[in-house]
Jmol script that loads the backbone (N, CA, C; Angstrom):
load data "model"
ATOM      1  N   UNK A   1       0.995  -1.327   0.033  1.00  0.00           N
ATOM      2  CA  UNK A   1      -0.125  -0.132  -0.202  1.00  0.00           C
ATOM      3  C   UNK A   1       0.936   1.119   0.185  1.00  0.00           C
ATOM      4  N   UNK A   2       0.512   2.536  -0.681  1.00  0.00           N
ATOM      5  CA  UNK A   2       1.014   3.430  -0.746  1.00  0.00           C
ATOM      6  C   UNK A   2       0.837   4.152   0.812  1.00  0.00           C
ATOM      7  N   UNK A   3       2.191   4.892   1.293  1.00  0.00           N
ATOM      8  CA  UNK A   3       2.281   5.497   2.436  1.00  0.00           C
ATOM      9  C   UNK A   3       3.020   7.075   1.830  1.00  0.00           C
ATOM     10  N   UNK A   4       2.743   8.056   2.830  1.00  0.00           N
ATOM     11  CA  UNK A   4       2.913   9.371   3.339  1.00  0.00           C
ATOM     12  C   UNK A   4       3.717   9.534   4.629  1.00  0.00           C
ATOM     13  N   UNK A   5       4.935  10.293   4.366  1.00  0.00           N
ATOM     14  CA  UNK A   5       5.760  10.418   5.629  1.00  0.00           C
ATOM     15  C   UNK A   5       6.054  11.978   5.529  1.00  0.00           C
ATOM     16  N   UNK A   6       5.766  12.118   6.258  1.00  0.00           N
ATOM     17  CA  UNK A   6       5.960  13.973   6.855  1.00  0.00           C
ATOM     18  C   UNK A   6       7.475  14.173   6.926  1.00  0.00           C
ATOM     19  N   UNK A   7       7.617  15.516   7.148  1.00  0.00           N
ATOM     20  CA  UNK A   7       9.216  15.769   7.807  1.00  0.00           C
ATOM     21  C   UNK A   7       9.170  17.356   7.856  1.00  0.00           C
ATOM     22  N   UNK A   8      10.055  17.995   8.220  1.00  0.00           N
ATOM     23  CA  UNK A   8      10.693  19.437   8.526  1.00  0.00           C
ATOM     24  C   UNK A   8       9.612  20.218   9.441  1.00  0.00           C
ATOM     25  N   UNK A   9       9.223  19.542  10.341  1.00  0.00           N
ATOM     26  CA  UNK A   9       8.485  19.882  11.133  1.00  0.00           C
ATOM     27  C   UNK A   9       9.887  20.466  12.310  1.00  0.00           C
ATOM     28  N   UNK A  10       9.612  21.036  13.618  1.00  0.00           N
ATOM     29  CA  UNK A  10      10.646  21.677  14.964  1.00  0.00           C
ATOM     30  C   UNK A  10       9.971  22.734  15.198  1.00  0.00           C
ATOM     31  N   UNK A  11      11.327  23.382  16.560  1.00  0.00           N
ATOM     32  CA  UNK A  11      10.856  24.197  17.128  1.00  0.00           C
ATOM     33  C   UNK A  11      11.233  25.517  16.284  1.00  0.00           C
ATOM     34  N   UNK A  12      10.445  26.495  16.420  1.00  0.00           N
ATOM     35  CA  UNK A  12      10.730  28.250  15.563  1.00  0.00           C
ATOM     36  C   UNK A  12      10.650  29.162  16.539  1.00  0.00           C
ATOM     37  N   UNK A  13      11.106  30.231  16.582  1.00  0.00           N
ATOM     38  CA  UNK A  13      10.258  31.309  17.074  1.00  0.00           C
ATOM     39  C   UNK A  13       9.188  32.082  16.468  1.00  0.00           C
ATOM     40  N   UNK A  14       8.507  32.606  16.953  1.00  0.00           N
ATOM     41  CA  UNK A  14       7.383  33.600  16.302  1.00  0.00           C
ATOM     42  C   UNK A  14       8.067  34.544  15.277  1.00  0.00           C
ATOM     43  N   UNK A  15       7.696  34.464  14.415  1.00  0.00           N
ATOM     44  CA  UNK A  15       8.409  35.012  13.034  1.00  0.00           C
ATOM     45  C   UNK A  15       9.195  34.048  12.174  1.00  0.00           C
ATOM     46  N   UNK A  16       9.328  33.491  12.451  1.00  0.00           N
ATOM     47  CA  UNK A  16      10.213  32.665  11.802  1.00  0.00           C
ATOM     48  C   UNK A  16       9.329  31.525  10.605  1.00  0.00           C
ATOM     49  N   UNK A  17      10.084  30.321  10.139  1.00  0.00           N
ATOM     50  CA  UNK A  17       9.514  29.848   8.755  1.00  0.00           C
ATOM     51  C   UNK A  17      10.076  28.447   8.840  1.00  0.00           C
ATOM     52  N   UNK A  18       9.116  27.972   8.341  1.00  0.00           N
ATOM     53  CA  UNK A  18       9.600  25.978   8.061  1.00  0.00           C
ATOM     54  C   UNK A  18       8.692  25.925   6.585  1.00  0.00           C
ATOM     55  N   UNK A  19       9.805  24.876   6.262  1.00  0.00           N
ATOM     56  CA  UNK A  19       8.772  23.857   4.912  1.00  0.00           C
ATOM     57  C   UNK A  19       8.903  22.796   5.351  1.00  0.00           C
ATOM     58  N   UNK A  20       7.608  22.171   5.338  1.00  0.00           N
ATOM     59  CA  UNK A  20       7.373  20.720   5.536  1.00  0.00           C
ATOM     60  C   UNK A  20       7.046  20.297   4.422  1.00  0.00           C
ATOM     61  N   UNK A  21       7.695  19.222   4.394  1.00  0.00           N
ATOM     62  CA  UNK A  21       7.467  18.160   3.228  1.00  0.00           C
ATOM     63  C   UNK A  21       6.454  16.502   2.990  1.00  0.00           C
ATOM     64  N   UNK A  22       5.936  15.929   2.671  1.00  0.00           N
ATOM     65  CA  UNK A  22       5.145  14.721   2.283  1.00  0.00           C
ATOM     66  C   UNK A  22       5.625  14.268   1.430  1.00  0.00           C
ATOM     67  N   UNK A  23       6.183  13.205   1.411  1.00  0.00           N
ATOM     68  CA  UNK A  23       7.072  12.145   0.117  1.00  0.00           C
ATOM     69  C   UNK A  23       5.862  11.028   0.293  1.00  0.00           C
ATOM     70  N   UNK A  24       5.612  10.518  -0.465  1.00  0.00           N
ATOM     71  CA  UNK A  24       4.760   9.359  -0.667  1.00  0.00           C
ATOM     72  C   UNK A  24       5.735   8.120  -1.177  1.00  0.00           C
ATOM     73  N   UNK A  25       5.380   6.966  -1.109  1.00  0.00           N
ATOM     74  CA  UNK A  25       6.221   5.790  -1.450  1.00  0.00           C
ATOM     75  C   UNK A  25       6.100   5.516  -2.769  1.00  0.00           C
ATOM     76  N   UNK A  26       5.127   5.989  -3.621  1.00  0.00           N
ATOM     77  CA  UNK A  26       5.225   5.853  -5.196  1.00  0.00           C
ATOM     78  C   UNK A  26       4.391   6.775  -5.892  1.00  0.00           C
ATOM     79  N   UNK A  27       4.082   7.043  -7.215  1.00  0.00           N
ATOM     80  CA  UNK A  27       3.486   8.216  -7.315  1.00  0.00           C
ATOM     81  C   UNK A  27       1.953   7.472  -7.311  1.00  0.00           C
ATOM     82  N   UNK A  28       0.925   8.530  -6.772  1.00  0.00           N
ATOM     83  CA  UNK A  28      -0.584   7.904  -6.778  1.00  0.00           C
ATOM     84  C   UNK A  28      -1.262   8.228  -7.606  1.00  0.00           C
ATOM     85  N   UNK A  29      -2.068   7.384  -8.428  1.00  0.00           N
ATOM     86  CA  UNK A  29      -2.738   7.940  -9.841  1.00  0.00           C
ATOM     87  C   UNK A  29      -4.181   7.909  -9.109  1.00  0.00           C
ATOM     88  N   UNK A  30      -5.207   8.826  -9.868  1.00  0.00           N
ATOM     89  CA  UNK A  30      -6.485   9.148  -9.231  1.00  0.00           C
ATOM     90  C   UNK A  30      -6.437  10.235  -8.397  1.00  0.00           C
ATOM     91  N   UNK A  31      -5.701  10.837  -8.051  1.00  0.00           N
ATOM     92  CA  UNK A  31      -5.751  12.090  -7.020  1.00  0.00           C
ATOM     93  C   UNK A  31      -6.974  12.990  -7.279  1.00  0.00           C
ATOM     94  N   UNK A  32      -7.774  13.257  -6.626  1.00  0.00           N
ATOM     95  CA  UNK A  32      -8.679  14.662  -6.516  1.00  0.00           C
ATOM     96  C   UNK A  32      -8.228  15.827  -5.522  1.00  0.00           C
ATOM     97  N   UNK A  33      -7.596  15.534  -4.733  1.00  0.00           N
ATOM     98  CA  UNK A  33      -7.276  16.863  -3.895  1.00  0.00           C
ATOM     99  C   UNK A  33      -6.122  16.199  -3.186  1.00  0.00           C
ATOM    100  N   UNK A  34      -5.004  17.012  -2.786  1.00  0.00           N
ATOM    101  CA  UNK A  34      -3.785  16.713  -1.763  1.00  0.00           C
ATOM    102  C   UNK A  34      -3.841  18.212  -0.618  1.00  0.00           C
ATOM    103  N   UNK A  35      -3.974  17.925   0.494  1.00  0.00           N
ATOM    104  CA  UNK A  35      -3.796  18.668   1.500  1.00  0.00           C
ATOM    105  C   UNK A  35      -3.039  18.658   2.956  1.00  0.00           C
ATOM    106  N   UNK A  36      -2.983  19.599   3.780  1.00  0.00           N
ATOM    107  CA  UNK A  36      -2.293  19.399   5.066  1.00  0.00           C
ATOM    108  C   UNK A  36      -3.596  20.150   5.781  1.00  0.00           C
ATOM    109  N   UNK A  37      -3.749  19.157   7.065  1.00  0.00           N
ATOM    110  CA  UNK A  37      -4.273  19.310   8.267  1.00  0.00           C
ATOM    111  C   UNK A  37      -3.453  19.310   9.311  1.00  0.00           C
ATOM    112  N   UNK A  38      -4.266  20.009  10.566  1.00  0.00           N
ATOM    113  CA  UNK A  38      -3.096  20.112  11.575  1.00  0.00           C
ATOM    114  C   UNK A  38      -3.913  19.928  12.977  1.00  0.00           C
ATOM    115  N   UNK A  39      -3.586  19.429  13.888  1.00  0.00           N
ATOM    116  CA  UNK A  39      -4.088  19.010  14.959  1.00  0.00           C
ATOM    117  C   UNK A  39      -3.732  19.169  16.556  1.00  0.00           C
ATOM    118  N   UNK A  40      -4.148  20.361  17.221  1.00  0.00           N
ATOM    119  CA  UNK A  40      -3.463  20.573  18.207  1.00  0.00           C
ATOM    120  C   UNK A  40      -3.998  19.624  19.745  1.00  0.00           C
ATOM    121  N   UNK A  41      -3.249  19.431  20.806  1.00  0.00           N
ATOM    122  CA  UNK A  41      -3.539  18.569  21.886  1.00  0.00           C
ATOM    123  C   UNK A  41      -5.261  19.129  22.242  1.00  0.00           C
ATOM    124  N   UNK A  42      -6.122  18.258  22.222  1.00  0.00           N
ATOM    125  CA  UNK A  42      -7.428  18.786  22.915  1.00  0.00           C
ATOM    126  C   UNK A  42      -8.291  19.428  21.825  1.00  0.00           C
ATOM    127  N   UNK A  43      -7.748  19.381  20.357  1.00  0.00           N
ATOM    128  CA  UNK A  43      -8.486  20.016  19.531  1.00  0.00           C
ATOM    129  C   UNK A  43      -8.836  19.365  18.659  1.00  0.00           C
ATOM    130  N   UNK A  44     -10.044  19.541  17.456  1.00  0.00           N
ATOM    131  CA  UNK A  44     -10.256  18.865  16.300  1.00  0.00           C
ATOM    132  C   UNK A  44      -9.256  19.170  15.406  1.00  0.00           C
ATOM    133  N   UNK A  45      -9.196  18.115  14.340  1.00  0.00           N
ATOM    134  CA  UNK A  45      -8.315  18.314  12.987  1.00  0.00           C
ATOM    135  C   UNK A  45      -9.203  19.283  12.319  1.00  0.00           C
ATOM    136  N   UNK A  46      -8.238  20.372  11.961  1.00  0.00           N
ATOM    137  CA  UNK A  46      -8.711  21.232  11.027  1.00  0.00           C
ATOM    138  C   UNK A  46      -7.784  21.044   9.578  1.00  0.00           C
ATOM    139  N   UNK A  47      -8.492  21.389   8.373  1.00  0.00           N
ATOM    140  CA  UNK A  47      -7.998  21.698   7.257  1.00  0.00           C
ATOM    141  C   UNK A  47      -7.191  23.020   7.005  1.00  0.00           C
ATOM    142  N   UNK A  48      -5.675  22.980   6.699  1.00  0.00           N
ATOM    143  CA  UNK A  48      -4.861  23.853   6.620  1.00  0.00           C
ATOM    144  C   UNK A  48      -4.806  24.809   5.142  1.00  0.00           C
ATOM    145  N   UNK A  49      -4.699  23.688   4.405  1.00  0.00           N
ATOM    146  CA  UNK A  49      -4.134  24.217   2.570  1.00  0.00           C
ATOM    147  C   UNK A  49      -4.391  23.028   2.296  1.00  0.00           C
ATOM    148  N   UNK A  50      -5.147  23.059   0.668  1.00  0.00           N
ATOM    149  CA  UNK A  50      -5.542  22.193  -0.138  1.00  0.00           C
ATOM    150  C   UNK A  50      -4.975  22.633  -1.638  1.00  0.00           C
ATOM    151  N   UNK A  51      -4.991  21.552  -2.239  1.00  0.00           N
ATOM    152  CA  UNK A  51      -4.996  21.640  -3.732  1.00  0.00           C
ATOM    153  C   UNK A  51      -5.866  20.812  -4.335  1.00  0.00           C
ATOM    154  N   UNK A  52      -6.976  21.393  -5.127  1.00  0.00           N
ATOM    155  CA  UNK A  52      -8.000  20.200  -5.599  1.00  0.00           C
ATOM    156  C   UNK A  52      -7.588  20.381  -7.534  1.00  0.00           C
ATOM    157  N   UNK A  53      -7.562  19.138  -7.882  1.00  0.00           N
ATOM    158  CA  UNK A  53      -7.508  18.999  -9.297  1.00  0.00           C
ATOM    159  C   UNK A  53      -8.173  19.550 -10.145  1.00  0.00           C
ATOM    160  N   UNK A  54      -7.815  20.451 -10.980  1.00  0.00           N
ATOM    161  CA  UNK A  54      -8.385  21.619 -12.235  1.00  0.00           C
ATOM    162  C   UNK A  54      -8.658  23.000 -11.438  1.00  0.00           C
ATOM    163  N   UNK A  55      -8.357  22.994 -10.230  1.00  0.00           N
ATOM    164  CA  UNK A  55      -8.310  23.928  -9.298  1.00  0.00           C
ATOM    165  C   UNK A  55      -7.345  25.044  -9.013  1.00  0.00           C
ATOM    166  N   UNK A  56      -7.265  25.634  -8.207  1.00  0.00           N
ATOM    167  CA  UNK A  56      -6.316  26.373  -7.688  1.00  0.00           C
ATOM    168  C   UNK A  56      -6.185  25.802  -5.897  1.00  0.00           C
ATOM    169  N   UNK A  57      -5.151  26.504  -5.277  1.00  0.00           N
ATOM    170  CA  UNK A  57      -4.859  26.362  -3.752  1.00  0.00           C
ATOM    171  C   UNK A  57      -5.900  26.769  -3.116  1.00  0.00           C
ATOM    172  N   UNK A  58      -6.238  26.431  -1.941  1.00  0.00           N
ATOM    173  CA  UNK A  58      -7.081  27.033  -0.724  1.00  0.00           C
ATOM    174  C   UNK A  58      -6.572  27.014   0.570  1.00  0.00           C
ATOM    175  N   UNK A  59      -6.969  27.843   1.388  1.00  0.00           N
ATOM    176  CA  UNK A  59      -6.345  28.248   2.561  1.00  0.00           C
ATOM    177  C   UNK A  59      -7.373  28.157   3.444  1.00  0.00           C
ATOM    178  N   UNK A  60      -7.154  28.086   5.020  1.00  0.00           N
ATOM    179  CA  UNK A  60      -7.656  28.269   6.201  1.00  0.00           C
ATOM    180  C   UNK A  60      -7.723  30.101   6.414  1.00  0.00           C
ATOM    181  N   UNK A  61      -8.376  30.652   6.422  1.00  0.00           N
ATOM    182  CA  UNK A  61      -8.098  32.016   7.000  1.00  0.00           C
ATOM    183  C   UNK A  61      -7.368  32.493   7.909  1.00  0.00           C
ATOM    184  N   UNK A  62      -7.038  31.140   8.447  1.00  0.00           N
ATOM    185  CA  UNK A  62      -6.015  31.806   9.810  1.00  0.00           C
ATOM    186  C   UNK A  62      -4.667  31.794   8.915  1.00  0.00           C
ATOM    187  N   UNK A  63      -4.455  31.033   7.993  1.00  0.00           N
ATOM    188  CA  UNK A  63      -3.147  31.156   8.004  1.00  0.00           C
ATOM    189  C   UNK A  63      -2.829  31.830   6.219  1.00  0.00           C
ATOM    190  N   UNK A  64      -3.989  32.494   5.605  1.00  0.00           N
ATOM    191  CA  UNK A  64      -3.688  33.166   4.464  1.00  0.00           C
ATOM    192  C   UNK A  64      -2.983  34.009   4.153  1.00  0.00           C
ATOM    193  N   UNK A  65      -1.903  34.431   3.303  1.00  0.00           N
ATOM    194  CA  UNK A  65      -0.778  35.564   3.314  1.00  0.00           C
ATOM    195  C   UNK A  65       0.539  34.642   3.722  1.00  0.00           C
ATOM    196  N   UNK A  66       0.677  33.792   4.483  1.00  0.00           N
ATOM    197  CA  UNK A  66       1.501  33.122   5.450  1.00  0.00           C
ATOM    198  C   UNK A  66       1.942  32.021   5.149  1.00  0.00           C
ATOM    199  N   UNK A  67       0.964  30.782   4.578  1.00  0.00           N
ATOM    200  CA  UNK A  67       1.328  29.524   3.901  1.00  0.00           C
ATOM    201  C   UNK A  67       1.132  29.229   2.625  1.00  0.00           C
ATOM    202  N   UNK A  68       1.913  28.588   2.024  1.00  0.00           N
ATOM    203  CA  UNK A  68       1.859  28.373   0.535  1.00  0.00           C
ATOM    204  C   UNK A  68       1.787  26.943   0.555  1.00  0.00           C
ATOM    205  N   UNK A  69       0.989  26.194  -0.470  1.00  0.00           N
ATOM    206  CA  UNK A  69       1.009  24.654  -0.627  1.00  0.00           C
ATOM    207  C   UNK A  69       1.362  24.384  -2.333  1.00  0.00           C
ATOM    208  N   UNK A  70       2.314  23.608  -2.246  1.00  0.00           N
ATOM    209  CA  UNK A  70       2.981  23.221  -3.559  1.00  0.00           C
ATOM    210  C   UNK A  70       3.022  21.881  -3.865  1.00  0.00           C
ATOM    211  N   UNK A  71       3.309  21.378  -4.776  1.00  0.00           N
ATOM    212  CA  UNK A  71       3.496  19.834  -5.245  1.00  0.00           C
ATOM    213  C   UNK A  71       4.537  20.122  -6.313  1.00  0.00           C
ATOM    214  N   UNK A  72       5.040  18.544  -6.813  1.00  0.00           N
ATOM    215  CA  UNK A  72       6.077  18.195  -7.580  1.00  0.00           C
ATOM    216  C   UNK A  72       5.396  18.079  -9.085  1.00  0.00           C
ATOM    217  N   UNK A  73       5.691  17.963 -10.176  1.00  0.00           N
ATOM    218  CA  UNK A  73       5.179  17.777 -11.182  1.00  0.00           C
ATOM    219  C   UNK A  73       4.399  16.105 -11.303  1.00  0.00           C
ATOM    220  N   UNK A  74       5.010  15.431 -10.597  1.00  0.00           N
ATOM    221  CA  UNK A  74       4.594  13.810 -10.736  1.00  0.00           C
ATOM    222  C   UNK A  74       3.674  13.679  -9.402  1.00  0.00           C
ATOM    223  N   UNK A  75       3.798  14.729  -8.834  1.00  0.00           N
ATOM    224  CA  UNK A  75       2.298  14.501  -7.457  1.00  0.00           C
ATOM    225  C   UNK A  75       3.067  13.561  -6.526  1.00  0.00           C
ATOM    226  N   UNK A  76       4.426  13.421  -6.192  1.00  0.00           N
ATOM    227  CA  UNK A  76       4.964  12.224  -5.462  1.00  0.00           C
ATOM    228  C   UNK A  76       5.412  13.027  -3.958  1.00  0.00           C
ATOM    229  N   UNK A  77       5.445  14.492  -3.832  1.00  0.00           N
ATOM    230  CA  UNK A  77       6.067  15.347  -2.983  1.00  0.00           C
ATOM    231  C   UNK A  77       4.977  16.459  -2.638  1.00  0.00           C
ATOM    232  N   UNK A  78       4.326  16.341  -1.818  1.00  0.00           N
ATOM    233  CA  UNK A  78       3.863  17.805  -1.630  1.00  0.00           C
ATOM    234  C   UNK A  78       4.456  18.587  -0.419  1.00  0.00           C
ATOM    235  N   UNK A  79       4.095  20.039  -0.697  1.00  0.00           N
ATOM    236  CA  UNK A  79       5.077  21.003   0.386  1.00  0.00           C
ATOM    237  C   UNK A  79       4.196  21.877   0.954  1.00  0.00           C
ATOM    238  N   UNK A  80       4.782  22.535   2.235  1.00  0.00           N
ATOM    239  CA  UNK A  80       3.992  23.735   3.072  1.00  0.00           C
ATOM    240  C   UNK A  80       4.956  24.720   3.629  1.00  0.00           C
ATOM    241  N   UNK A  81       5.038  25.703   2.733  1.00  0.00           N
ATOM    242  CA  UNK A  81       5.718  26.505   3.014  1.00  0.00           C
ATOM    243  C   UNK A  81       5.169  27.503   4.382  1.00  0.00           C
ATOM    244  N   UNK A  82       5.703  27.498   5.614  1.00  0.00           N
ATOM    245  CA  UNK A  82       5.014  28.236   6.257  1.00  0.00           C
ATOM    246  C   UNK A  82       5.811  29.118   6.923  1.00  0.00           C
ATOM    247  N   UNK A  83       5.288  30.757   6.934  1.00  0.00           N
ATOM    248  CA  UNK A  83       6.012  31.904   7.108  1.00  0.00           C
ATOM    249  C   UNK A  83       5.226  32.849   8.227  1.00  0.00           C
ATOM    250  N   UNK A  84       6.143  33.768   8.733  1.00  0.00           N
ATOM    251  CA  UNK A  84       5.811  34.471   9.853  1.00  0.00           C
ATOM    252  C   UNK A  84       4.859  33.778  11.063  1.00  0.00           C
ATOM    253  N   UNK A  85       5.109  32.709  11.233  1.00  0.00           N
ATOM    254  CA  UNK A  85       5.085  31.654  12.220  1.00  0.00           C
ATOM    255  C   UNK A  85       4.426  32.476  13.724  1.00  0.00           C
ATOM    256  N   UNK A  86       2.955  32.150  14.067  1.00  0.00           N
ATOM    257  CA  UNK A  86       2.726  32.113  15.163  1.00  0.00           C
ATOM    258  C   UNK A  86       2.575  30.974  16.247  1.00  0.00           C
ATOM    259  N   UNK A  87       2.420  31.403  17.919  1.00  0.00           N
ATOM    260  CA  UNK A  87       1.834  30.575  18.573  1.00  0.00           C
ATOM    261  C   UNK A  87       1.109  29.541  18.381  1.00  0.00           C
ATOM    262  N   UNK A  88       0.183  30.083  18.217  1.00  0.00           N
ATOM    263  CA  UNK A  88      -1.174  28.882  17.618  1.00  0.00           C
ATOM    264  C   UNK A  88      -1.007  28.478  16.409  1.00  0.00           C
ATOM    265  N   UNK A  89      -0.274  28.495  15.387  1.00  0.00           N
ATOM    266  CA  UNK A  89      -0.012  27.781  14.525  1.00  0.00           C
ATOM    267  C   UNK A  89       0.735  26.233  15.262  1.00  0.00           C
ATOM    268  N   UNK A  90       1.126  26.289  16.257  1.00  0.00           N
ATOM    269  CA  UNK A  90       1.565  24.815  17.105  1.00  0.00           C
ATOM    270  C   UNK A  90       0.792  23.884  17.042  1.00  0.00           C
ATOM    271  N   UNK A  91       0.940  22.630  16.373  1.00  0.00           N
ATOM    272  CA  UNK A  91       0.157  21.132  16.171  1.00  0.00           C
ATOM    273  C   UNK A  91       1.219  20.818  15.422  1.00  0.00           C
ATOM    274  N   UNK A  92       0.460  19.107  15.575  1.00  0.00           N
ATOM    275  CA  UNK A  92       0.682  18.101  14.545  1.00  0.00           C
ATOM    276  C   UNK A  92       0.186  18.373  13.003  1.00  0.00           C
ATOM    277  N   UNK A  93       1.200  18.235  12.062  1.00  0.00           N
ATOM    278  CA  UNK A  93       0.502  18.324  10.943  1.00  0.00           C
ATOM    279  C   UNK A  93       0.725  17.169  10.213  1.00  0.00           C
ATOM    280  N   UNK A  94      -0.713  17.151   9.239  1.00  0.00           N
ATOM    281  CA  UNK A  94      -0.811  15.510   8.482  1.00  0.00           C
ATOM    282  C   UNK A  94      -1.018  16.243   7.096  1.00  0.00           C
ATOM    283  N   UNK A  95      -0.599  15.035   6.163  1.00  0.00           N
ATOM    284  CA  UNK A  95      -0.781  15.191   4.798  1.00  0.00           C
ATOM    285  C   UNK A  95      -1.832  14.105   4.663  1.00  0.00           C
ATOM    286  N   UNK A  96      -2.443  15.147   3.155  1.00  0.00           N
ATOM    287  CA  UNK A  96      -3.933  13.837   3.038  1.00  0.00           C
ATOM    288  C   UNK A  96      -3.567  14.156   1.732  1.00  0.00           C
ATOM    289  N   UNK A  97      -4.337  12.869   1.095  1.00  0.00           N
ATOM    290  CA  UNK A  97      -4.243  12.710  -0.281  1.00  0.00           C
ATOM    291  C   UNK A  97      -5.709  11.700  -0.773  1.00  0.00           C
ATOM    292  N   UNK A  98      -6.894  12.500  -1.601  1.00  0.00           N
ATOM    293  CA  UNK A  98      -7.802  11.675  -1.770  1.00  0.00           C
ATOM    294  C   UNK A  98      -7.828  11.380  -3.175  1.00  0.00           C
ATOM    295  N   UNK A  99      -8.671  10.371  -3.635  1.00  0.00           N
ATOM    296  CA  UNK A  99      -9.196  10.211  -5.360  1.00  0.00           C
ATOM    297  C   UNK A  99      -9.935   8.979  -5.325  1.00  0.00           C
ATOM    298  N   UNK A 100      -9.559   8.929  -6.685  1.00  0.00           N
ATOM    299  CA  UNK A 100     -10.731   7.964  -7.000  1.00  0.00           C
ATOM    300  C   UNK A 100      -9.730   6.683  -8.486  1.00  0.00           C
ATOM    301  N   UNK A 101     -10.063   5.486  -7.859  1.00  0.00           N
ATOM    302  CA  UNK A 101      -9.311   4.404  -9.193  1.00  0.00           C
ATOM    303  C   UNK A 101     -10.002   3.254  -8.481  1.00  0.00           C
ATOM    304  N   UNK A 102      -9.647   2.668  -9.929  1.00  0.00           N
ATOM    305  CA  UNK A 102     -10.371   0.981  -9.612  1.00  0.00           C
ATOM    306  C   UNK A 102     -11.477   0.954  -9.177  1.00  0.00           C
ATOM    307  N   UNK A 103     -12.493   1.916  -9.443  1.00  0.00           N
ATOM    308  CA  UNK A 103     -14.182   1.863  -8.799  1.00  0.00           C
ATOM    309  C   UNK A 103     -14.018   2.160  -7.460  1.00  0.00           C
ATOM    310  N   UNK A 104     -12.933   2.649  -7.161  1.00  0.00           N
ATOM    311  CA  UNK A 104     -13.304   3.359  -5.488  1.00  0.00           C
ATOM    312  C   UNK A 104     -12.756   4.067  -4.849  1.00  0.00           C
ATOM    313  N   UNK A 105     -13.052   4.924  -3.671  1.00  0.00           N
ATOM    314  CA  UNK A 105     -12.667   5.836  -3.687  1.00  0.00           C
ATOM    315  C   UNK A 105     -11.464   5.659  -2.395  1.00  0.00           C
ATOM    316  N   UNK A 106     -10.301   6.867  -2.510  1.00  0.00           N
ATOM    317  CA  UNK A 106      -9.588   5.944  -1.179  1.00  0.00           C
ATOM    318  C   UNK A 106      -8.999   7.139  -0.638  1.00  0.00           C
ATOM    319  N   UNK A 107      -8.640   7.488   0.249  1.00  0.00           N
ATOM    320  CA  UNK A 107      -7.740   8.379   1.301  1.00  0.00           C
ATOM    321  C   UNK A 107      -6.786   7.867   1.888  1.00  0.00           C
ATOM    322  N   UNK A 108      -5.341   8.582   2.173  1.00  0.00           N
ATOM    323  CA  UNK A 108      -4.101   8.184   2.422  1.00  0.00           C
ATOM    324  C   UNK A 108      -4.275   9.400   3.599  1.00  0.00           C
ATOM    325  N   UNK A 109      -3.624   9.034   4.556  1.00  0.00           N
ATOM    326  CA  UNK A 109      -2.617   9.727   5.719  1.00  0.00           C
ATOM    327  C   UNK A 109      -1.527   9.623   6.220  1.00  0.00           C
ATOM    328  N   UNK A 110      -0.535  10.692   6.577  1.00  0.00           N
ATOM    329  CA  UNK A 110       0.884  10.389   7.004  1.00  0.00           C
ATOM    330  C   UNK A 110       0.471  10.502   8.302  1.00  0.00           C
ATOM    331  N   UNK A 111       1.482  10.243   9.029  1.00  0.00           N
ATOM    332  CA  UNK A 111       1.549  10.232  10.276  1.00  0.00           C
ATOM    333  C   UNK A 111       1.914  11.292  11.277  1.00  0.00           C
ATOM    334  N   UNK A 112       2.097  12.655  10.945  1.00  0.00           N
ATOM    335  CA  UNK A 112       2.277  13.546  11.341  1.00  0.00           C
ATOM    336  C   UNK A 112       3.878  13.981  11.540  1.00  0.00           C
ATOM    337  N   UNK A 113       3.772  15.481  11.612  1.00  0.00           N
ATOM    338  CA  UNK A 113       5.063  16.165  12.138  1.00  0.00           C
ATOM    339  C   UNK A 113       5.107  17.432  12.949  1.00  0.00           C
ATOM    340  N   UNK A 114       5.562  17.628  14.045  1.00  0.00           N
ATOM    341  CA  UNK A 114       5.215  18.574  14.986  1.00  0.00           C
ATOM    342  C   UNK A 114       5.741  19.716  15.314  1.00  0.00           C
ATOM    343  N   UNK A 115       4.985  20.640  14.819  1.00  0.00           N
ATOM    344  CA  UNK A 115       5.399  22.162  14.687  1.00  0.00           C
ATOM    345  C   UNK A 115       5.367  22.886  15.932  1.00  0.00           C
ATOM    346  N   UNK A 116       6.317  23.335  16.716  1.00  0.00           N
ATOM    347  CA  UNK A 116       6.108  24.012  17.914  1.00  0.00           C
ATOM    348  C   UNK A 116       6.953  25.247  17.699  1.00  0.00           C
ATOM    349  N   UNK A 117       5.634  26.678  17.865  1.00  0.00           N
ATOM    350  CA  UNK A 117       6.165  27.897  17.876  1.00  0.00           C
ATOM    351  C   UNK A 117       5.956  28.514  19.244  1.00  0.00           C
ATOM    352  N   UNK A 118       7.354  29.063  19.427  1.00  0.00           N
ATOM    353  CA  UNK A 118       7.465  29.558  20.738  1.00  0.00           C
ATOM    354  C   UNK A 118       7.299  31.375  20.918  1.00  0.00           C
ATOM    355  N   UNK A 119       6.935  31.680  21.875  1.00  0.00           N
ATOM    356  CA  UNK A 119       6.838  33.125  21.711  1.00  0.00           C
ATOM    357  C   UNK A 119       8.120  34.230  22.219  1.00  0.00           C
TER     358      UNK A 119
END
end "model"
wireframe off; spacefill off
backbone 0.3
color backbone group
């Protein structure tokens, strides 16, 4: 089965930057959307940014103007560039891929990478 592995998380001061990467174990066919979610302790997982096939990137209001989602041409790796980080950005960040192939819907999740922003 295909796997997603996130990397790039760490500790950074407020106002700093990080770039997260999500690498697939192989090329994934039938993708409809790729995105990044985040979840802080005791809070619900929320969508941060996504790229939908045939459309443009979308962002949560809380990160607009600060975060940028991108992908390579083969859709093997998706990135999240995070600038002007704030303490409220502290969370585990998860990569997500959704699609349809072989007459079935599919969804794949990474295991997460921790981002901690200090005051």
